[in-house]
C-alpha positions as CSV (number, residue, x, y, z in Angstrom):
1,M,122.3,144.8,106.9
2,N,125.5,144.3,109.1
3,N,123.4,143.0,112.0
4,L,122.1,140.0,110.1
5,R,123.6,136.6,109.0
6,N,121.9,133.7,107.1
7,I,123.6,130.4,107.5
8,A,122.8,126.8,106.5
9,I,124.1,123.8,108.4
10,I,125.5,121.0,106.2
11,A,126.3,117.6,107.6
12,H,126.0,113.9,106.9
13,V,123.3,111.9,108.6
14,D,124.2,111.4,112.3
15,H,127.2,113.8,112.4
16,G,125.7,115.8,115.2
17,K,124.1,118.7,113.3
18,T,120.9,118.9,115.2
19,T,122.7,118.5,118.5
20,L,125.0,121.4,117.6
21,V,122.0,123.6,116.7
22,D,120.5,122.7,120.2
23,A,123.7,124.0,121.8
24,L,123.6,127.3,119.7
25,L,120.0,127.9,120.6
26,R,120.4,127.2,124.3
27,Q,123.7,129.2,124.8
28,S,122.5,132.2,122.9
29,K,119.8,132.6,125.6
30,T,117.1,132.3,122.9
31,H,113.7,132.2,124.3
32,L,112.4,128.6,124.0
33,N,108.9,127.4,124.8
34,K,108.6,124.9,127.6
35,E,108.2,121.9,125.4
36,A,111.5,122.6,123.5
37,K,113.4,123.3,126.8
38,D,112.6,119.8,128.1
39,Q,113.6,117.9,124.9
40,E,116.7,117.0,123.1
41,M,117.0,117.4,119.3
42,I,114.9,120.5,119.3
43,M,115.1,120.9,115.5
44,D,114.0,117.3,114.7
45,S,110.4,118.0,115.5
46,N,108.9,115.4,113.3
47,E,108.2,112.0,114.8
48,L,109.8,110.1,111.9
49,E,112.9,112.2,112.2
50,R,113.3,111.3,115.8
51,E,112.9,107.6,115.2
52,R,115.4,107.5,112.4
53,G,117.8,110.1,113.7
54,I,117.9,111.9,110.4
55,T,116.7,115.3,109.2
56,I,114.0,115.0,106.5
57,F,112.5,118.4,106.4
58,S,114.5,121.6,106.4
59,K,113.6,124.0,109.2
60,N,114.4,127.5,110.2
61,A,115.4,128.9,113.6
62,S,117.0,132.2,114.6
63,V,119.3,133.2,117.4
64,Q,120.3,136.6,118.7
65,Y,124.0,136.9,119.6
66,K,125.0,140.3,120.9
67,D,123.2,142.7,118.6
68,I,123.3,140.4,115.5
69,K,120.4,138.2,114.4
70,I,121.6,134.8,113.0
71,N,119.1,132.8,110.9
72,I,119.9,129.1,111.0
73,I,118.6,126.8,108.3
74,D,118.8,123.0,109.0
75,T,119.3,121.0,105.8
76,P,118.6,117.3,105.2
77,G,121.7,115.3,104.8
78,H,120.2,112.6,102.5
79,A,120.5,112.7,98.7
80,D,116.9,111.5,98.4
81,F,115.8,114.9,99.8
82,G,117.8,116.9,97.3
83,G,114.8,119.0,96.4
84,E,114.7,120.3,99.9
85,V,118.4,121.0,100.1
86,E,118.7,123.1,96.9
87,R,115.8,125.3,97.9
88,V,117.0,126.1,101.4
89,L,120.5,126.9,100.3
90,N,119.0,129.8,98.3
91,M,118.1,131.4,101.7
92,A,121.7,131.3,103.0
93,D,124.9,133.4,102.5
94,G,127.2,130.9,104.0
95,C,127.4,127.4,105.5
96,L,128.6,125.6,108.5
97,L,130.1,122.2,107.3
98,L,130.0,119.7,110.1
99,I,132.5,116.8,109.9
100,D,132.7,113.9,112.2
101,A,136.2,113.7,113.8
102,K,136.3,109.9,113.3
103,E,134.5,109.3,110.1
104,G,135.6,112.4,108.1
105,P,133.4,113.9,105.3
106,M,130.9,111.4,104.0
107,P,129.2,110.9,100.6
108,Q,126.0,112.7,101.6
109,T,128.0,115.7,102.7
110,R,129.5,115.8,99.2
111,F,126.0,116.3,97.6
112,V,125.0,119.3,99.7
113,L,128.6,120.8,99.7
114,K,128.7,120.6,95.9
115,K,125.4,122.7,95.7
116,A,126.8,125.2,98.3
117,L,130.0,125.7,96.4
118,E,128.2,126.1,93.1
119,M,126.3,129.0,94.7
120,G,129.6,130.5,95.9
121,H,128.8,130.3,99.6
122,K,131.5,130.8,102.2
123,I,132.1,127.6,104.2
124,I,133.2,127.3,107.9
125,V,134.4,123.8,108.7
126,V,133.4,122.5,112.2
127,V,135.2,119.3,113.2
128,N,132.6,117.8,115.6
129,K,132.7,115.0,118.1
130,I,136.4,115.5,119.0
131,D,135.5,113.9,122.4
132,K,135.1,110.5,120.6
133,P,137.8,108.0,121.9
134,D,138.9,107.1,118.4
135,A,138.7,110.6,116.8
136,R,141.2,111.2,113.9
137,I,141.1,115.0,113.8
138,Q,144.0,115.7,111.4
139,W,142.9,112.9,109.0
140,A,139.4,114.2,108.9
141,L,140.7,117.7,108.1
142,D,142.9,116.3,105.3
143,A,140.0,114.4,103.8
144,T,137.9,117.5,103.9
145,L,140.5,119.5,102.0
146,E,140.6,116.6,99.4
147,L,136.8,116.8,99.0
148,F,136.9,120.6,98.4
149,L,139.6,120.1,95.7
150,E,137.7,117.2,94.2
151,L,134.6,119.4,93.9
152,G,136.6,122.1,92.2
153,A,136.5,124.7,95.0
154,G,138.2,128.0,94.2
155,D,140.8,129.8,96.3
156,H,138.0,131.7,98.1
157,S,136.5,128.4,99.3
158,L,139.7,126.5,99.9
159,D,140.8,129.1,102.5
160,F,138.2,127.9,105.0
161,P,138.3,128.6,108.8
162,V,138.3,125.6,111.0
163,I,136.6,125.2,114.4
164,Y,136.8,122.1,116.7
165,A,133.7,121.2,118.7
166,S,131.9,118.7,120.8
167,G,128.2,119.5,120.1
168,R,127.0,117.1,122.8
169,D,129.0,119.0,125.5
170,G,128.1,122.4,123.9
171,K,131.8,123.4,123.6
172,A,133.9,124.7,120.8
173,G,137.4,126.2,120.2
174,L,140.1,127.1,117.7
175,E,142.3,124.3,118.9
176,P,141.4,120.6,119.2
177,D,141.8,120.5,123.0
178,L,138.6,119.9,124.9
179,A,140.1,121.0,128.2
180,K,140.6,124.6,126.9
181,M,137.0,124.9,125.7
182,T,134.3,126.5,127.8
183,D,131.3,127.2,125.5
184,I,130.0,127.4,122.0
185,V,130.9,131.1,121.5
186,P,133.8,130.5,119.0
187,I,131.2,129.3,116.5
188,F,129.2,132.5,116.8
189,D,132.4,134.6,116.5
190,A,133.4,132.7,113.3
191,I,129.9,133.2,111.8
192,I,130.1,136.9,112.4
193,Q,133.7,137.2,111.2
194,H,133.6,135.0,108.1
195,I,130.0,134.8,106.8
196,P,129.1,137.9,104.8
197,S,126.0,139.9,105.7
198,P,123.3,139.8,102.9
199,V,124.2,141.9,99.8
200,V,120.8,143.5,99.2
201,D,119.1,146.8,98.5
202,A,116.2,147.9,100.6
203,A,115.5,150.8,98.2
204,K,114.8,148.6,95.2
205,P,111.3,147.2,94.4
206,L,110.3,144.2,96.6
207,Q,111.5,140.6,95.6
208,I,110.9,137.5,97.7
209,L,111.8,134.0,96.6
210,V,109.4,131.4,98.1
211,T,111.5,128.4,99.3
212,S,109.1,126.5,101.5
213,I,105.4,126.3,102.4
214,A,103.8,125.8,105.8
215,A,100.1,125.4,106.7
216,D,98.3,127.1,109.5
217,N,94.8,126.3,110.7
218,F,94.0,130.0,111.2
219,K,96.1,131.9,108.7
220,G,95.9,129.4,105.9
221,R,98.8,128.8,103.6
222,I,102.1,130.4,104.6
223,A,104.9,131.1,102.1
224,I,108.4,131.2,103.6
225,G,111.2,132.9,101.8
226,R,114.1,135.3,101.8
227,V,113.6,139.0,101.0
228,Y,116.1,139.7,98.2
229,N,115.3,143.4,97.7
230,G,113.0,146.0,99.1
231,V,110.9,146.0,102.3
232,V,107.7,144.0,102.9
233,Q,105.0,145.3,105.3
234,T,101.7,143.9,106.7
235,G,98.7,144.9,104.6
236,Q,100.9,145.7,101.6
237,E,99.6,144.9,98.1
238,I,102.0,142.5,96.3
239,T,102.2,140.6,93.0
240,Q,102.6,136.9,92.9
241,I,104.6,135.6,89.9
242,N,104.2,131.9,89.5
243,R,106.5,129.4,87.7
244,Q,104.8,130.0,84.4
245,G,105.2,133.8,84.7
246,V,101.5,134.5,85.4
247,Q,101.0,137.5,87.7
248,K,98.2,137.9,90.3
249,K,97.7,140.6,92.9
250,Y,97.1,139.9,96.6
251,R,97.2,141.7,99.9
252,I,99.4,140.4,102.8
253,T,97.2,139.4,105.7
254,S,99.9,138.4,108.1
255,L,103.7,138.9,108.2
256,M,106.0,137.0,110.4
257,T,109.7,136.6,111.1
258,F,111.6,133.9,112.9
259,A,112.6,134.2,116.6
260,G,114.1,131.1,118.3
261,L,112.1,128.1,116.9
262,G,108.9,130.0,116.3
263,K,107.4,132.7,114.2
264,I,106.4,136.1,115.6
265,E,104.2,138.7,114.0
266,T,105.9,141.8,112.8
267,D,105.0,145.0,110.9
268,K,107.8,144.9,108.4
269,V,110.8,142.8,107.2
270,T,113.7,144.4,105.4
271,A,115.9,142.9,102.6
272,G,118.2,140.1,103.6
273,D,116.0,138.6,106.3
274,I,113.8,135.5,106.1
275,C,110.0,136.0,106.5
276,A,106.7,134.1,106.4
277,I,103.7,135.6,104.6
278,A,100.0,134.7,104.8
279,G,97.4,135.9,102.3
280,I,98.5,134.2,99.1
281,P,96.1,131.2,98.8
282,D,98.0,129.3,96.0
283,A,101.6,130.2,96.7
284,T,104.1,127.4,95.8
285,I,107.8,126.8,96.0
286,G,110.1,128.6,93.5
287,E,107.7,131.5,92.8
288,T,108.5,135.2,93.3
289,I,106.5,137.6,95.5
290,A,107.2,141.0,94.0
291,D,106.3,144.7,94.2
292,A,102.7,145.5,93.0
293,E,103.9,148.3,90.8
294,N,107.2,147.0,89.4
295,P,107.0,143.2,89.5
296,N,110.2,141.4,88.5
297,A,110.6,137.7,88.8
298,L,113.7,136.1,90.4
299,P,115.3,133.0,88.7
300,I,113.3,129.8,89.3
301,I,114.9,127.1,91.4
302,N,116.0,124.1,89.3
303,I,115.1,120.8,91.0
304,E,116.5,117.4,90.2
305,E,114.2,115.1,88.4
306,P,112.6,112.0,90.0
307,T,114.3,108.6,89.3
308,V,111.9,106.1,90.9
309,K,108.2,105.6,90.5
310,M,105.4,103.5,92.1
311,T,101.7,103.0,91.5
312,F,99.6,103.9,94.5
313,M,96.0,102.5,94.4
314,V,92.9,102.2,96.5
315,N,93.0,99.1,98.8
316,D,90.8,96.4,97.4
317,S,91.9,93.5,99.6
318,P,89.3,91.5,101.7
319,F,90.4,93.5,104.7
320,A,89.9,96.9,103.0
321,G,88.5,99.7,105.1
322,K,88.9,97.8,108.5
323,E,92.0,99.6,109.8
324,G,92.3,102.9,108.0
325,E,90.5,106.2,108.6
326,F,90.9,107.5,105.0
327,C,90.6,104.8,102.3
328,T,88.5,106.3,99.5
329,S,89.9,107.3,96.2
330,R,88.9,111.0,96.8
331,Q,90.7,111.1,100.1
332,I,93.9,109.5,98.8
333,K,93.9,111.7,95.7
334,E,93.5,114.9,97.7
335,R,96.3,113.9,100.0
336,L,98.7,113.0,97.2
337,F,98.1,116.3,95.4
338,K,98.4,118.2,98.6
339,E,101.9,116.8,99.1
340,L,103.0,118.4,95.8
341,E,102.6,121.8,97.4
342,T,105.4,121.3,99.8
343,D,107.6,118.6,98.1
344,V,109.0,119.8,94.9
345,A,110.9,116.6,94.1
346,L,107.6,114.6,94.0
347,R,105.4,114.0,90.9
348,V,101.9,112.6,90.9
349,Q,100.0,111.4,87.7
350,E,96.5,110.0,87.8
351,T,96.1,107.0,85.4
352,D,92.5,106.2,86.4
353,P,90.2,107.2,89.3
354,T,91.8,104.6,91.7
355,H,95.4,104.5,90.4
356,W,98.2,107.2,90.7
357,I,101.8,107.0,89.5
358,V,103.9,108.7,92.2
359,S,107.6,109.5,91.3
360,G,110.3,110.5,93.7
361,R,114.0,110.9,94.1
362,G,114.7,107.4,95.4
363,E,113.3,104.4,97.3
364,L,113.8,106.2,100.7
365,H,112.1,109.3,99.5
366,L,108.9,107.3,98.6
367,A,109.1,105.0,101.6
368,I,109.2,108.0,104.0
369,F,106.2,109.6,102.2
370,I,104.3,106.3,102.5
371,E,105.2,106.0,106.2
372,R,103.9,109.5,106.8
373,L,100.6,108.7,105.0
374,R,100.0,105.6,107.1
375,R,100.6,107.5,110.3
376,E,98.1,110.0,109.3
377,G,95.5,107.2,109.0
378,Y,95.5,106.5,105.3
379,E,95.0,103.0,103.9
380,F,96.1,102.1,100.3
381,Q,98.3,99.7,98.4
382,V,101.4,100.2,96.3
383,S,103.2,98.3,93.5
384,R,106.9,97.4,93.2
385,P,109.2,100.5,92.8
386,Q,110.4,100.9,89.2
387,V,113.1,103.2,87.7
388,I,112.0,106.0,85.4
389,M,113.5,105.6,81.9
390,R,114.4,108.4,79.5
391,Q,114.9,108.5,75.7
392,V,118.2,110.2,74.8
393,D,119.2,110.2,71.1
394,G,116.8,107.2,70.5
395,K,118.4,105.1,73.3
396,D,116.8,104.0,76.5
397,M,118.6,105.6,79.4
398,V,118.2,104.6,83.1
399,P,119.4,106.4,86.3
400,W,122.7,105.2,87.8
401,E,123.7,105.9,91.4
402,R,127.2,106.4,92.9
403,I,127.5,104.1,95.9
404,F,130.0,104.5,98.7
405,I,130.6,101.6,101.0
406,E,132.7,101.2,104.2
407,V,133.0,97.6,105.4
408,P,135.2,95.5,107.7
409,E,138.0,93.7,105.7
410,Q,136.6,90.2,106.1
411,Y,133.3,91.0,104.4
412,H,134.4,93.1,101.4
413,G,134.6,90.1,99.1
414,A,130.9,89.3,99.5
415,V,130.0,92.9,98.8
416,I,132.1,93.1,95.6
417,Q,130.6,89.8,94.4
418,K,127.0,90.9,95.0
419,L,127.4,94.3,93.5
420,G,129.1,92.8,90.4
421,G,126.1,90.5,90.0
422,R,123.8,93.6,90.1
423,K,125.7,95.3,87.2
424,G,127.8,97.5,89.5
425,E,131.2,98.9,88.3
426,M,133.9,99.4,90.8
427,K,135.5,102.8,90.6
428,E,137.8,102.8,93.7
429,M,138.9,100.5,96.5
430,R,141.2,101.5,99.4
431,S,141.8,100.3,102.9
432,H,142.5,102.0,106.2
433,G,143.5,99.7,109.0
434,T,140.9,96.9,109.0
435,T,138.3,98.9,107.1
436,V,137.8,98.8,103.3
437,F,136.3,101.7,101.4
438,L,134.6,100.9,98.1
439,E,133.1,103.1,95.5
440,F,130.8,101.8,92.7
441,I,128.5,103.2,90.1
442,I,125.4,101.0,89.7
443,P,122.1,101.3,88.0
444,T,119.4,102.4,90.4
445,K,117.5,99.2,89.5
446,G,120.4,97.1,90.7
447,L,120.1,98.6,94.2
448,F,116.5,97.6,94.7
449,G,116.3,95.1,97.5
450,Y,120.1,95.2,98.2
451,R,120.1,97.1,101.5
452,N,118.9,94.1,103.5
453,E,121.3,91.7,101.8
454,F,124.1,94.1,102.5
455,L,123.3,94.2,106.2
456,T,123.2,90.4,106.3
457,D,126.5,90.0,104.4
458,T,128.3,92.5,106.6
459,K,126.7,91.3,109.9
460,G,125.3,94.8,110.3
461,L,128.8,96.4,110.4
462,G,128.8,97.9,106.9
463,I,127.9,101.5,106.0
464,M,126.4,102.2,102.6
465,N,125.5,105.6,101.1
466,T,124.3,106.5,97.6
467,S,123.8,109.6,95.6
468,F,122.5,110.1,92.0
469,H,125.2,109.9,89.4
470,Q,123.6,110.4,85.9
471,Y,121.4,108.8,83.2
472,M,123.3,106.1,81.3
473,E,122.5,103.1,79.1
474,D,120.6,100.2,80.6
475,P,123.0,97.3,80.9
476,G,120.1,94.8,80.3
477,N,120.1,91.0,81.0
478,W,118.6,91.5,84.5
479,K,118.3,88.4,86.6
480,E,115.0,88.4,88.4
481,P,115.0,87.3,92.1
482,N,115.0,83.5,92.3
483,N,112.8,83.2,95.3
484,G,109.1,82.6,95.2
485,S,106.5,83.3,97.8
486,L,104.5,81.2,100.2
487,V,100.9,82.3,99.6
488,A,97.9,81.6,101.9
489,S,95.5,79.2,100.2
490,E,92.5,80.1,102.4
491,S,91.3,82.9,104.7
492,G,91.3,82.5,108.5
493,I,93.5,82.8,111.6
494,T,97.0,81.5,111.5
495,N,97.6,78.4,113.7
496,Y,100.8,76.9,115.2
497,Y,99.9,73.5,113.7
498,G,99.6,74.9,110.1
499,L,102.7,77.2,110.5
500,I,104.9,74.3,111.8
501,N,103.9,72.2,108.8
502,V,104.9,75.0,106.4
503,Q,108.1,76.4,108.0
504,D,110.4,73.9,106.3
505,R,109.3,75.3,102.9
506,G,111.1,78.7,103.5
507,V,111.0,81.7,105.8
508,L,107.7,82.7,107.4
509,F,106.6,86.3,107.9
510,L,103.7,85.8,110.4
511,D,103.3,84.5,113.9
512,H,100.2,82.5,115.1
513,G,96.8,84.1,115.8
514,I,97.0,86.6,112.9
515,A,94.1,87.0,110.5
516,V,95.1,86.3,106.9
517,Y,93.1,86.1,103.6
518,E,93.5,84.0,100.5
519,G,96.2,85.4,98.3
520,Q,98.2,87.0,101.1
521,V,102.0,86.3,101.1
522,V,102.8,84.6,104.4
523,G,106.5,83.8,103.7
524,Q,109.4,83.4,101.3
525,N,109.7,80.1,99.5
526,S,113.2,78.6,99.4
527,R,112.5,77.7,95.7
528,S,111.9,79.9,92.7
529,E,108.1,79.3,92.3
530,D,105.2,80.5,94.3
531,I,103.4,77.9,96.4
532,R,100.0,77.9,98.0
533,V,100.1,76.8,101.7
534,N,97.4,76.5,104.4
535,V,98.7,78.3,107.5
536,C,95.3,78.2,109.1
537,K,95.2,74.4,109.3
538,T,94.2,73.1,112.7
539,K,95.0,69.7,114.2
540,Q,92.2,67.1,114.1
541,L,91.3,66.3,117.6
542,S,90.8,62.7,118.6
543,N,90.0,61.0,121.9
544,M,93.4,59.2,121.9
545,R,96.2,60.7,123.9
546,S,99.8,59.7,123.6
547,K,102.6,60.6,125.9
548,G,104.9,63.4,124.6
549,E,103.0,64.0,121.4
550,G,103.8,67.5,120.0
551,S,106.3,68.4,122.6
552,D,109.3,68.1,120.4
553,E,108.0,70.4,117.6
554,H,110.0,73.7,117.3
555,F,108.5,76.8,115.8
556,N,111.1,79.2,114.2
557,V,110.7,82.9,115.0
558,P,109.1,84.5,111.9
559,K,110.9,87.3,110.0
560,E,109.2,90.6,110.7
561,M,108.6,92.6,107.5
562,G,108.6,96.4,107.9
563,L,107.5,98.8,105.2
564,E,110.9,99.1,103.5
565,D,111.5,95.3,103.8
566,A,108.2,94.7,102.1
567,L,108.8,97.2,99.3
568,E,112.2,95.6,98.6
569,Y,110.8,92.1,98.7
570,I,107.8,92.2,96.3
571,S,107.9,91.1,92.7
572,D,105.9,92.5,89.8
573,D,102.8,90.4,90.5
574,E,102.7,91.4,94.2
575,L,101.5,94.5,96.1
576,V,102.1,96.0,99.5
577,E,98.9,96.7,101.4
578,I,99.5,99.6,103.8
579,T,97.2,100.5,106.7
580,P,97.9,102.5,109.9
581,K,98.2,99.2,111.9
582,T,99.7,96.7,109.5
583,V,101.9,96.2,106.4
584,R,100.8,93.1,104.4
585,I,102.2,91.7,101.2
586,R,99.7,90.2,98.8
587,K,99.3,88.8,95.3
588,M,97.9,91.1,92.7
589,Y,95.4,88.4,91.8
590,L,94.3,86.7,95.0
591,T,93.0,83.3,93.8
592,E,94.9,80.8,91.6
593,L,92.1,81.0,89.1
594,T,92.2,84.7,88.6
595,A,96.0,84.6,88.4
596,K,95.9,82.0,85.6
597,Q,93.2,83.9,83.7
598,A,95.3,87.1,83.9
599,E,98.4,85.2,82.7
600,R,96.5,83.8,79.7
601,K,95.1,87.2,78.9
602,A,98.7,88.7,78.9
603,K,100.0,86.0,76.6
604,G,96.9,86.1,74.3
């Protein structure tokens, strides 16, 4: 298998990973379809990934360099998609670690690198973006070495080759001098020289570990995985061994391998390569596809447990069914359970026919799933995110996160004060020039709703990253948010006159001319209690006219609440109503009467 290499690309969000893969694909003269040729960020094919500039779903591509096939696996850089990362690293034999020449290794890099080192993968360090005007190349390299030592890397891993690159220009070299670089070839040479070819045996019985699932309208469910041993052929009879060890026999209807960005039909795939198989109707991630005569299961992939949960429910607001294509409990249930097939870090539990508890690896993990559902035309509502507690030795344990912050010097005091109030414990503080680096451990619950405050406190200049730390005791004594909501007291269309009367009470979320219903949250009260307001009030017209009346009234620009803002804002008695067109915040009980009845019932 000397003519094959499997390599995963590790990098922090926005360190140029996808741009570098673009350069590798283009310069290897890989055949690209017309659509891919014309666009940048070829690998970020998902609409959400393009908008946010982050990789959410791992993807496969393959390039041919000289007579060697290189399978490239793009990994997500965010800890919330840890389930995705752990799986795809099983397909690789080595990794390209991308480091930004200015920022150095970042917290999210640590998460994926730790997993790669645990698996014993050979790492090639690529110092990218050396063309940045304020690049600190030597500092970035020293910080990378420190990170390797901190993660307990052995001598084999510490002796890593280094390549300098500018992914945007498609150039790389062994020295940090852009003028001497011509193309990206040094990266290909380093992969061939340092990354081992797969250690496999084509003579042994077949073993394939399924690491991701794709859907095809014609071929049905497609299982993607690496062939660990043996040879797989079209039409071959195989045994599927599921996570519980149950064995079933199937016949392969279609066998594909990766070429460029697509899949091509092939007759056989040998050990070491990555393949896609159709013909197993219920294949799921972590299973083994084995030889029909001698079925042997490979070790099951361990996946980190979810830490945050939310209740998803059928939309029952007065505007239900007006904007969504799929709004019934059957449609929502089907879609939620379908997601489990491809997302291993997600859990769904049905509590009654219209309510489901969905658990994920963090707020971002769940927010992106919700965003995808609304873009597909689903309409539903969700409750406030909550942490998942565990019982350990009779004590209640809650998840804690490790949080890394980079902030200009003048704002670090506000950040320390806020995190201290949210039960954060400072572990490290150091400064470099005018930038302060802070490291805290903080309960996951303490982070809810902090992202927006952080951006306000640092005037948008702070960088915050989190990764799961461990389950520890709940510090208790939580202070609830001290702001109430402005709630619409009647249904109708918002009016300037009504809004101007209300705007002194707090911050409004809605402009004029928008349909609202009784019980919908239209703003944030500056005091701690909820208050019912009439934003649909119109001015009584009279036949008297006075000079200059109404001309001096000023309407403040309302605060726009996106999906993540709404999820962070809501309290326990509020829900977020999500439709393909709008995100609304509402009270769980829409009228004052029903809210009081529910309160009495809870106390009684």
